[in-house]
C-alpha positions as YAML, in Angstrom:
chain: A
units: angstrom
residues:
- id: 1
  name: MET
  ca: [-13.55, 6.76, -31.02]
- id: 2
  name: GLY
  ca: [-16.55, 8.67, -29.67]
- id: 3
  name: TYR
  ca: [-17.26, 9.80, -26.13]
- id: 4
  name: ALA
  ca: [-20.52, 9.85, -24.20]
- id: 5
  name: GLN
  ca: [-22.07, 10.74, -20.87]
- id: 6
  name: LEU
  ca: [-25.17, 8.86, -19.76]
- id: 7
  name: VAL
  ca: [-26.93, 11.24, -17.36]
- id: 8
  name: ILE
  ca: [-29.24, 9.33, -15.03]
- id: 9
  name: GLY
  ca: [-30.81, 9.79, -11.61]
- id: 10
  name: PRO
  ca: [-34.18, 10.01, -9.87]
- id: 11
  name: ALA
  ca: [-36.88, 12.32, -11.18]
- id: 12
  name: GLY
  ca: [-36.26, 15.93, -10.20]
- id: 13
  name: SER
  ca: [-32.57, 15.45, -9.46]
- id: 14
  name: GLY
  ca: [-31.56, 18.10, -12.01]
- id: 15
  name: LYS
  ca: [-30.47, 16.02, -15.02]
- id: 16
  name: SER
  ca: [-31.76, 18.40, -17.70]
- id: 17
  name: THR
  ca: [-30.45, 21.41, -15.78]
- id: 18
  name: TYR
  ca: [-27.05, 19.74, -15.60]
- id: 19
  name: CYS
  ca: [-27.08, 19.07, -19.36]
- id: 20
  name: SER
  ca: [-28.05, 22.67, -20.05]
- id: 21
  name: SER
  ca: [-25.33, 24.09, -17.79]
- id: 22
  name: LEU
  ca: [-22.75, 21.72, -19.24]
- id: 23
  name: PHE
  ca: [-23.66, 22.78, -22.78]
- id: 24
  name: ARG
  ca: [-23.33, 26.49, -21.92]
- id: 25
  name: HIS
  ca: [-20.00, 25.89, -20.18]
- id: 26
  name: CYS
  ca: [-18.56, 23.99, -23.14]
- id: 27
  name: GLU
  ca: [-19.88, 26.60, -25.54]
- id: 28
  name: ALA
  ca: [-18.16, 29.33, -23.52]
- id: 29
  name: VAL
  ca: [-14.79, 27.57, -23.58]
- id: 30
  name: GLY
  ca: [-15.06, 26.68, -27.27]
- id: 31
  name: ARG
  ca: [-15.67, 22.98, -26.80]
- id: 32
  name: SER
  ca: [-18.24, 21.07, -28.86]
- id: 33
  name: ILE
  ca: [-20.75, 18.69, -27.28]
- id: 34
  name: HIS
  ca: [-24.09, 17.35, -28.49]
- id: 35
  name: VAL
  ca: [-26.99, 16.75, -26.10]
- id: 36
  name: VAL
  ca: [-29.37, 13.88, -26.90]
- id: 37
  name: ASN
  ca: [-32.85, 13.71, -25.38]
- id: 38
  name: LEU
  ca: [-33.85, 10.18, -24.34]
- id: 39
  name: ASP
  ca: [-36.93, 11.28, -22.39]
- id: 40
  name: PRO
  ca: [-40.10, 10.71, -24.45]
- id: 41
  name: ALA
  ca: [-42.08, 12.74, -21.89]
- id: 42
  name: ALA
  ca: [-39.91, 15.87, -22.12]
- id: 43
  name: GLU
  ca: [-41.70, 19.06, -23.13]
- id: 44
  name: GLN
  ca: [-39.09, 21.81, -23.34]
- id: 45
  name: PHE
  ca: [-35.32, 22.20, -23.26]
- id: 46
  name: ASP
  ca: [-32.80, 24.87, -22.33]
- id: 47
  name: TYR
  ca: [-30.25, 23.41, -24.72]
- id: 48
  name: PRO
  ca: [-30.17, 22.61, -28.45]
- id: 49
  name: VAL
  ca: [-31.35, 19.03, -28.93]
- id: 50
  name: ALA
  ca: [-29.06, 17.15, -31.30]
- id: 51
  name: VAL
  ca: [-31.16, 13.94, -31.31]
- id: 52
  name: ASP
  ca: [-34.66, 13.57, -29.90]
- id: 53
  name: ILE
  ca: [-36.28, 10.23, -29.10]
- id: 54
  name: ARG
  ca: [-39.69, 11.89, -29.48]
- id: 55
  name: GLU
  ca: [-39.14, 11.82, -33.23]
- id: 56
  name: LEU
  ca: [-39.36, 8.04, -32.96]
- id: 57
  name: ILE
  ca: [-41.96, 7.56, -30.25]
- id: 58
  name: CYS
  ca: [-43.98, 9.96, -28.07]
- id: 59
  name: LEU
  ca: [-45.37, 9.38, -24.59]
- id: 60
  name: ASP
  ca: [-48.78, 10.91, -25.33]
- id: 61
  name: ASP
  ca: [-49.24, 8.68, -28.38]
- id: 62
  name: VAL
  ca: [-48.44, 5.53, -26.38]
- id: 63
  name: MET
  ca: [-50.80, 6.51, -23.57]
- id: 64
  name: GLU
  ca: [-53.61, 7.04, -26.04]
- id: 65
  name: GLU
  ca: [-52.90, 3.97, -28.19]
- id: 66
  name: LEU
  ca: [-52.36, 1.44, -25.40]
- id: 67
  name: GLY
  ca: [-54.40, 3.03, -22.63]
- id: 68
  name: LEU
  ca: [-51.39, 3.18, -20.31]
- id: 69
  name: GLY
  ca: [-50.66, 5.54, -17.47]
- id: 70
  name: PRO
  ca: [-47.58, 7.80, -17.52]
- id: 71
  name: ASN
  ca: [-45.16, 5.33, -15.91]
- id: 72
  name: GLY
  ca: [-46.16, 2.29, -17.95]
- id: 73
  name: ALA
  ca: [-46.21, 4.34, -21.14]
- id: 74
  name: LEU
  ca: [-42.74, 5.73, -20.47]
- id: 75
  name: MET
  ca: [-41.34, 2.26, -19.86]
- id: 76
  name: TYR
  ca: [-42.85, 1.14, -23.15]
- id: 77
  name: CYS
  ca: [-41.35, 4.14, -24.95]
- id: 78
  name: MET
  ca: [-37.90, 3.28, -23.64]
- id: 79
  name: GLU
  ca: [-38.25, -0.38, -24.57]
- id: 80
  name: TYR
  ca: [-39.44, 0.48, -28.07]
- id: 81
  name: PRO
  ca: [-36.25, 1.81, -29.73]
- id: 82
  name: PHE
  ca: [-33.82, -0.31, -27.76]
- id: 83
  name: ALA
  ca: [-35.53, -3.69, -28.00]
- id: 84
  name: LEU
  ca: [-33.19, -6.34, -29.28]
- id: 85
  name: SER
  ca: [-34.43, -8.01, -32.40]
- id: 86
  name: ASN
  ca: [-35.84, -11.51, -32.11]
- id: 87
  name: SER
  ca: [-34.76, -13.65, -35.03]
- id: 88
  name: GLU
  ca: [-37.86, -15.82, -34.73]
- id: 89
  name: SER
  ca: [-40.29, -12.92, -34.50]
- id: 90
  name: THR
  ca: [-42.60, -11.64, -37.17]
- id: 91
  name: SER
  ca: [-44.05, -8.21, -37.71]
- id: 92
  name: MET
  ca: [-46.72, -7.43, -35.12]
- id: 93
  name: ASP
  ca: [-49.32, -4.77, -34.64]
- id: 94
  name: PHE
  ca: [-48.19, -1.80, -32.46]
- id: 95
  name: SER
  ca: [-50.82, -2.43, -29.81]
- id: 96
  name: ALA
  ca: [-49.89, -6.12, -29.57]
- id: 97
  name: THR
  ca: [-46.23, -5.60, -28.69]
- id: 98
  name: ALA
  ca: [-46.75, -5.15, -24.96]
- id: 99
  name: SER
  ca: [-48.77, -6.89, -22.33]
- id: 100
  name: CYS
  ca: [-49.93, -4.87, -19.35]
- id: 101
  name: ALA
  ca: [-51.53, -5.77, -16.04]
- id: 102
  name: ILE
  ca: [-53.91, -3.63, -13.96]
- id: 103
  name: PHE
  ca: [-53.81, -3.65, -10.17]
- id: 104
  name: ARG
  ca: [-55.96, -1.98, -7.54]
- id: 105
  name: ILE
  ca: [-53.83, 0.38, -5.47]
- id: 106
  name: GLY
  ca: [-55.49, 1.61, -2.28]
- id: 107
  name: PRO
  ca: [-58.23, 4.25, -2.34]
- id: 108
  name: ASN
  ca: [-56.67, 6.21, -5.19]
- id: 109
  name: GLY
  ca: [-58.33, 4.11, -7.90]
- id: 110
  name: TRP
  ca: [-56.76, 2.15, -10.74]
- id: 111
  name: LYS
  ca: [-53.08, 2.45, -11.48]
- id: 112
  name: TRP
  ca: [-51.34, 0.92, -14.47]
- id: 113
  name: LEU
  ca: [-48.29, -1.19, -13.72]
- id: 114
  name: TYR
  ca: [-46.32, -2.38, -16.68]
- id: 115
  name: ALA
  ca: [-45.43, -6.01, -17.36]
- id: 116
  name: ILE
  ca: [-43.76, -5.57, -20.72]
- id: 117
  name: THR
  ca: [-42.94, -8.73, -22.63]
- id: 118
  name: MET
  ca: [-40.23, -9.15, -25.22]
- id: 119
  name: LEU
  ca: [-40.98, -6.48, -27.79]
- id: 120
  name: GLU
  ca: [-40.84, -8.00, -31.24]
- id: 121
  name: LEU
  ca: [-39.86, -4.85, -33.07]
- id: 122
  name: GLU
  ca: [-37.10, -6.01, -35.36]
- id: 123
  name: ASP
  ca: [-33.95, -3.92, -35.74]
- id: 124
  name: ASN
  ca: [-35.34, -0.80, -34.00]
- id: 125
  name: MET
  ca: [-32.01, -0.15, -32.34]
- id: 126
  name: ASP
  ca: [-30.08, -0.65, -35.56]
- id: 127
  name: ASP
  ca: [-32.54, 1.34, -37.67]
- id: 128
  name: TRP
  ca: [-32.91, 4.37, -35.42]
- id: 129
  name: LEU
  ca: [-29.90, 4.64, -33.16]
- id: 130
  name: THR
  ca: [-27.35, 3.60, -35.75]
- id: 131
  name: ASP
  ca: [-28.68, 6.14, -38.24]
- id: 132
  name: GLU
  ca: [-28.49, 8.89, -35.64]
- id: 133
  name: LEU
  ca: [-24.99, 8.00, -34.45]
- id: 134
  name: ASP
  ca: [-23.70, 7.87, -38.02]
- id: 135
  name: ASN
  ca: [-24.25, 11.63, -38.21]
- id: 136
  name: TYR
  ca: [-21.39, 12.22, -35.79]
- id: 137
  name: LEU
  ca: [-17.64, 11.92, -36.20]
- id: 138
  name: ASP
  ca: [-15.40, 9.53, -34.35]
- id: 139
  name: ASP
  ca: [-14.24, 12.13, -31.83]
- id: 140
  name: ASP
  ca: [-17.64, 13.73, -31.10]
- id: 141
  name: TYR
  ca: [-18.85, 14.09, -27.53]
- id: 142
  name: LEU
  ca: [-22.47, 13.14, -26.78]
- id: 143
  name: VAL
  ca: [-24.46, 13.74, -23.59]
- id: 144
  name: PHE
  ca: [-27.59, 11.60, -23.17]
- id: 145
  name: ASP
  ca: [-30.31, 13.18, -21.03]
- id: 146
  name: CYS
  ca: [-32.26, 10.19, -19.68]
- id: 147
  name: PRO
  ca: [-35.70, 9.98, -18.03]
- id: 148
  name: GLY
  ca: [-36.00, 9.74, -14.26]
- id: 149
  name: GLN
  ca: [-37.71, 6.35, -13.97]
- id: 150
  name: ILE
  ca: [-35.47, 4.48, -11.55]
- id: 151
  name: GLU
  ca: [-36.48, 1.13, -13.07]
- id: 152
  name: LEU
  ca: [-34.52, 1.99, -16.20]
- id: 153
  name: PHE
  ca: [-31.16, 1.83, -14.45]
- id: 154
  name: SER
  ca: [-31.90, -0.45, -11.51]
- id: 155
  name: HIS
  ca: [-33.25, -3.70, -12.96]
- id: 156
  name: VAL
  ca: [-34.83, -3.22, -16.41]
- id: 157
  name: PRO
  ca: [-32.19, -3.96, -19.11]
- id: 158
  name: VAL
  ca: [-33.18, -1.07, -21.42]
- id: 159
  name: LEU
  ca: [-30.24, 1.22, -20.69]
- id: 160
  name: ARG
  ca: [-27.86, -1.70, -20.47]
- id: 161
  name: ASN
  ca: [-28.81, -2.73, -24.02]
- id: 162
  name: PHE
  ca: [-28.40, 0.90, -25.07]
- id: 163
  name: VAL
  ca: [-24.94, 1.05, -23.53]
- id: 164
  name: GLU
  ca: [-23.89, -2.15, -25.27]
- id: 165
  name: HIS
  ca: [-24.96, -0.61, -28.56]
- id: 166
  name: LEU
  ca: [-22.88, 2.50, -27.87]
- id: 167
  name: LYS
  ca: [-19.87, 0.34, -27.10]
- id: 168
  name: SER
  ca: [-20.33, -1.57, -30.34]
- id: 169
  name: LYS
  ca: [-20.09, 1.80, -32.11]
- id: 170
  name: ASN
  ca: [-16.74, 2.44, -30.40]
- id: 171
  name: PHE
  ca: [-17.98, 4.93, -27.81]
- id: 172
  name: ASN
  ca: [-16.33, 5.36, -24.41]
- id: 173
  name: VAL
  ca: [-19.21, 5.86, -21.99]
- id: 174
  name: CYS
  ca: [-19.36, 7.24, -18.44]
- id: 175
  name: VAL
  ca: [-22.46, 7.22, -16.25]
- id: 176
  name: VAL
  ca: [-23.23, 10.51, -14.51]
- id: 177
  name: TYR
  ca: [-25.57, 9.75, -11.61]
- id: 178
  name: LEU
  ca: [-27.27, 12.80, -10.09]
- id: 179
  name: LEU
  ca: [-28.78, 12.87, -6.61]
- id: 180
  name: ASP
  ca: [-30.51, 15.93, -5.16]
- id: 181
  name: SER
  ca: [-28.34, 17.25, -2.31]
- id: 182
  name: GLN
  ca: [-31.48, 18.41, -0.49]
- id: 183
  name: PHE
  ca: [-32.46, 14.75, -0.28]
- id: 184
  name: ILE
  ca: [-29.36, 13.98, 1.79]
- id: 185
  name: THR
  ca: [-30.62, 15.31, 5.12]
- id: 186
  name: ASP
  ca: [-29.79, 12.35, 7.36]
- id: 187
  name: VAL
  ca: [-27.81, 9.12, 7.34]
- id: 188
  name: THR
  ca: [-30.73, 6.90, 6.33]
- id: 189
  name: LYS
  ca: [-31.36, 8.91, 3.16]
- id: 190
  name: PHE
  ca: [-27.64, 8.99, 2.42]
- id: 191
  name: ILE
  ca: [-27.44, 5.19, 2.59]
- id: 192
  name: SER
  ca: [-30.56, 4.94, 0.43]
- id: 193
  name: GLY
  ca: [-28.96, 7.19, -2.19]
- id: 194
  name: CYS
  ca: [-25.75, 5.15, -2.09]
- id: 195
  name: MET
  ca: [-27.64, 1.90, -2.63]
- id: 196
  name: ALA
  ca: [-29.57, 3.36, -5.58]
- id: 197
  name: SER
  ca: [-26.32, 4.52, -7.16]
- id: 198
  name: LEU
  ca: [-24.66, 1.17, -6.49]
- id: 199
  name: SER
  ca: [-27.59, -0.59, -8.14]
- id: 200
  name: ALA
  ca: [-27.02, 1.45, -11.30]
- id: 201
  name: MET
  ca: [-23.28, 0.72, -11.17]
- id: 202
  name: ILE
  ca: [-23.88, -3.02, -11.02]
- id: 203
  name: GLN
  ca: [-26.55, -2.94, -13.71]
- id: 204
  name: LEU
  ca: [-24.63, -0.82, -16.25]
- id: 205
  name: GLU
  ca: [-21.03, -1.87, -15.48]
- id: 206
  name: LEU
  ca: [-19.55, 1.46, -16.54]
- id: 207
  name: PRO
  ca: [-17.27, 4.13, -15.07]
- id: 208
  name: HIS
  ca: [-19.41, 6.10, -12.65]
- id: 209
  name: VAL
  ca: [-19.34, 9.70, -11.41]
- id: 210
  name: ASN
  ca: [-21.87, 10.41, -8.67]
- id: 211
  name: ILE
  ca: [-22.94, 14.03, -8.29]
- id: 212
  name: LEU
  ca: [-24.76, 15.81, -5.49]
- id: 213
  name: SER
  ca: [-26.75, 18.35, -7.48]
- id: 214
  name: LYS
  ca: [-28.41, 21.61, -6.43]
- id: 215
  name: MET
  ca: [-25.69, 22.51, -3.96]
- id: 216
  name: ASP
  ca: [-26.50, 26.16, -4.68]
- id: 217
  name: LEU
  ca: [-29.87, 25.61, -2.95]
- id: 218
  name: VAL
  ca: [-28.44, 24.07, 0.24]
- id: 219
  name: THR
  ca: [-28.68, 26.45, 3.20]
- id: 220
  name: ASN
  ca: [-26.45, 24.55, 5.64]
- id: 221
  name: LYS
  ca: [-23.57, 23.04, 3.69]
- id: 222
  name: ARG
  ca: [-21.96, 21.60, 6.83]
- id: 223
  name: ASP
  ca: [-24.66, 18.94, 6.98]
- id: 224
  name: ILE
  ca: [-23.75, 17.87, 3.44]
- id: 225
  name: GLU
  ca: [-19.99, 17.90, 4.05]
- id: 226
  name: ASP
  ca: [-20.37, 15.06, 6.56]
- id: 227
  name: PHE
  ca: [-21.57, 12.85, 3.70]
- id: 228
  name: LEU
  ca: [-19.01, 14.01, 1.15]
- id: 229
  name: ASN
  ca: [-16.25, 12.60, 3.38]
- id: 230
  name: PRO
  ca: [-18.15, 10.06, 5.46]
- id: 231
  name: GLN
  ca: [-16.64, 8.51, 8.56]
- id: 232
  name: GLY
  ca: [-17.77, 4.91, 8.88]
- id: 233
  name: GLN
  ca: [-18.07, 4.76, 12.65]
- id: 234
  name: VAL
  ca: [-19.93, 8.06, 12.82]
- id: 235
  name: LEU
  ca: [-22.41, 6.92, 10.17]
- id: 236
  name: LEU
  ca: [-22.90, 3.57, 11.90]
- id: 237
  name: SER
  ca: [-23.57, 5.25, 15.23]
- id: 238
  name: GLU
  ca: [-26.15, 7.59, 13.73]
- id: 239
  name: LEU
  ca: [-27.78, 4.77, 11.78]
- id: 240
  name: ASN
  ca: [-28.07, 2.54, 14.87]
- id: 241
  name: GLN
  ca: [-29.75, 5.37, 16.74]
- id: 242
  name: ARG
  ca: [-32.40, 5.73, 14.05]
- id: 243
  name: MET
  ca: [-33.04, 2.05, 13.38]
- id: 244
  name: ALA
  ca: [-34.53, -0.72, 15.52]
- id: 245
  name: PRO
  ca: [-32.10, -3.09, 17.31]
- id: 246
  name: GLN
  ca: [-32.82, -6.01, 14.98]
- id: 247
  name: PHE
  ca: [-31.18, -4.07, 12.14]
- id: 248
  name: LEU
  ca: [-27.75, -3.70, 13.79]
- id: 249
  name: LYS
  ca: [-26.04, -6.33, 11.62]
- id: 250
  name: LEU
  ca: [-27.64, -4.95, 8.46]
- id: 251
  name: ASN
  ca: [-26.55, -1.43, 9.39]
- id: 252
  name: LYS
  ca: [-22.94, -2.57, 9.85]
- id: 253
  name: ALA
  ca: [-22.94, -4.41, 6.52]
- id: 254
  name: LEU
  ca: [-24.25, -1.35, 4.68]
- id: 255
  name: ILE
  ca: [-21.77, 1.02, 6.31]
- id: 256
  name: ASP
  ca: [-18.88, -1.38, 5.63]
- id: 257
  name: LEU
  ca: [-19.86, -1.49, 1.96]
- id: 258
  name: VAL
  ca: [-19.74, 2.31, 1.73]
- id: 259
  name: ASP
  ca: [-16.74, 2.87, 3.99]
- id: 260
  name: GLN
  ca: [-14.32, -0.03, 3.59]
- id: 261
  name: TYR
  ca: [-14.78, -0.75, -0.09]
- id: 262
  name: SER
  ca: [-15.14, 2.89, -1.19]
- id: 263
  name: MET
  ca: [-17.74, 1.80, -3.73]
- id: 264
  name: VAL
  ca: [-19.75, 5.04, -3.71]
- id: 265
  name: SER
  ca: [-18.66, 8.64, -3.31]
- id: 266
  name: PHE
  ca: [-20.25, 11.92, -4.35]
- id: 267
  name: VAL
  ca: [-18.94, 15.10, -5.92]
- id: 268
  name: PRO
  ca: [-20.83, 18.35, -5.13]
- id: 269
  name: LEU
  ca: [-22.13, 20.45, -8.02]
- id: 270
  name: ASP
  ca: [-22.81, 24.15, -7.58]
- id: 271
  name: LEU
  ca: [-24.05, 25.56, -10.88]
- id: 272
  name: ARG
  ca: [-23.25, 29.11, -9.78]
- id: 273
  name: LYS
  ca: [-19.54, 28.29, -9.96]
- id: 274
  name: GLU
  ca: [-17.83, 27.60, -13.26]
- id: 275
  name: SER
  ca: [-15.02, 25.93, -11.32]
- id: 276
  name: SER
  ca: [-17.49, 23.33, -10.01]
- id: 277
  name: ILE
  ca: [-18.69, 22.44, -13.51]
- id: 278
  name: ARG
  ca: [-15.12, 22.42, -14.80]
- id: 279
  name: TYR
  ca: [-13.96, 20.06, -12.05]
- id: 280
  name: ILE
  ca: [-16.79, 17.57, -12.63]
- id: 281
  name: LEU
  ca: [-16.22, 17.64, -16.38]
- id: 282
  name: SER
  ca: [-12.54, 16.89, -15.83]
- id: 283
  name: GLN
  ca: [-13.46, 13.90, -13.65]
- id: 284
  name: ILE
  ca: [-15.75, 12.55, -16.36]
- id: 285
  name: ASP
  ca: [-13.22, 13.20, -19.14]
- id: 286
  name: ASN
  ca: [-10.65, 11.27, -17.14]
- id: 287
  name: CYS
  ca: [-13.02, 8.30, -16.85]
- id: 288
  name: ILE
  ca: [-13.61, 8.08, -20.59]
- id: 289
  name: GLN
  ca: [-10.03, 9.06, -21.55]
- id: 290
  name: TYR
  ca: [-11.23, 12.08, -23.48]
- id: 291
  name: GLY
  ca: [-8.43, 13.91, -25.26]
- id: 292
  name: GLU
  ca: [-5.73, 11.34, -24.52]
- id: 293
  name: ASP
  ca: [-5.34, 10.49, -28.20]
- id: 294
  name: ALA
  ca: [-5.23, 14.12, -29.33]
- id: 295
  name: ASP
  ca: [-2.21, 15.29, -31.27]
- id: 296
  name: VAL
  ca: [0.35, 17.30, -29.35]
- id: 297
  name: LYS
  ca: [0.33, 20.93, -30.43]
- id: 298
  name: VAL
  ca: [3.82, 22.29, -31.11]
- id: 299
  name: LYS
  ca: [4.40, 25.98, -31.55]
- id: 300
  name: ASP
  ca: [7.15, 27.10, -33.91]
- id: 301
  name: PHE
  ca: [9.41, 29.85, -32.56]
- id: 302
  name: ASP
  ca: [11.26, 32.43, -34.59]
- id: 303
  name: PRO
  ca: [15.04, 31.94, -34.02]
- id: 304
  name: GLU
  ca: [15.42, 35.70, -33.66]
- id: 305
  name: ASP
  ca: [13.00, 35.66, -30.73]
- id: 306
  name: ILE
  ca: [15.04, 32.95, -29.03]
- id: 307
  name: ASP
  ca: [18.26, 34.98, -29.37]
- id: 308
  name: ASP
  ca: [16.59, 37.97, -27.78]
...
């Protein structure tokens, strides 16, 4: 059985920094992990890349070949290796595997918005991902550094298909959702972050560990502490003060979802403290049952030492 972390979150939330810090921590304690890059737009890394999606498809190549902007091209790149094969499909030209629409967006000119159809790229997942995963043993620990496009884990089934493939290869998977702690400055942003995380939970249907990243950059940690242990009535009062009266019922429903059902909670991450990284890793390991099937180590004692 293999183990995996799927590191997701909005752009700039610190996913790659988390992967780098986690790799250094595990290296220091003598633990082996392998970090996989799933971002076709990545340029540099602070950790050794075990598997790189850019070897299969590159963002710059897609932008040039299909004439897409960065967002549409990235969505295409993510669909490419994880597209499920269509038994009725035939081989198609690269440029004909996606359909795109152009819309006029305000005074800023043309912006590409993707409308990707079923990609008829037979057995891409089996051919690429299976070959890569076969290089690792049953008890290996993989960390997947994902791109920050929120569509990937909110409503587009790309990562869900990827997760299903990992499960078919007997991997226990945990989602690590990162949210920038500097984003959580008031109750409205906190609720927004909770809803984004909940959307990923529903879409992926996996054990979930939500992390407030960049705690080392927060100047007033008391403001954050109110959201680490939120009080429902306090949040509702603050939310009602900020929102128009017609949203009172909606506010109560949102707060009840967070408070009564305990669906979403966050763990702070301060990369300056090894104890913080160690605690989060233990939470994730518990979710995926890492180490539970390990053999018990028994130390043999010399009878003479026992008599002493």
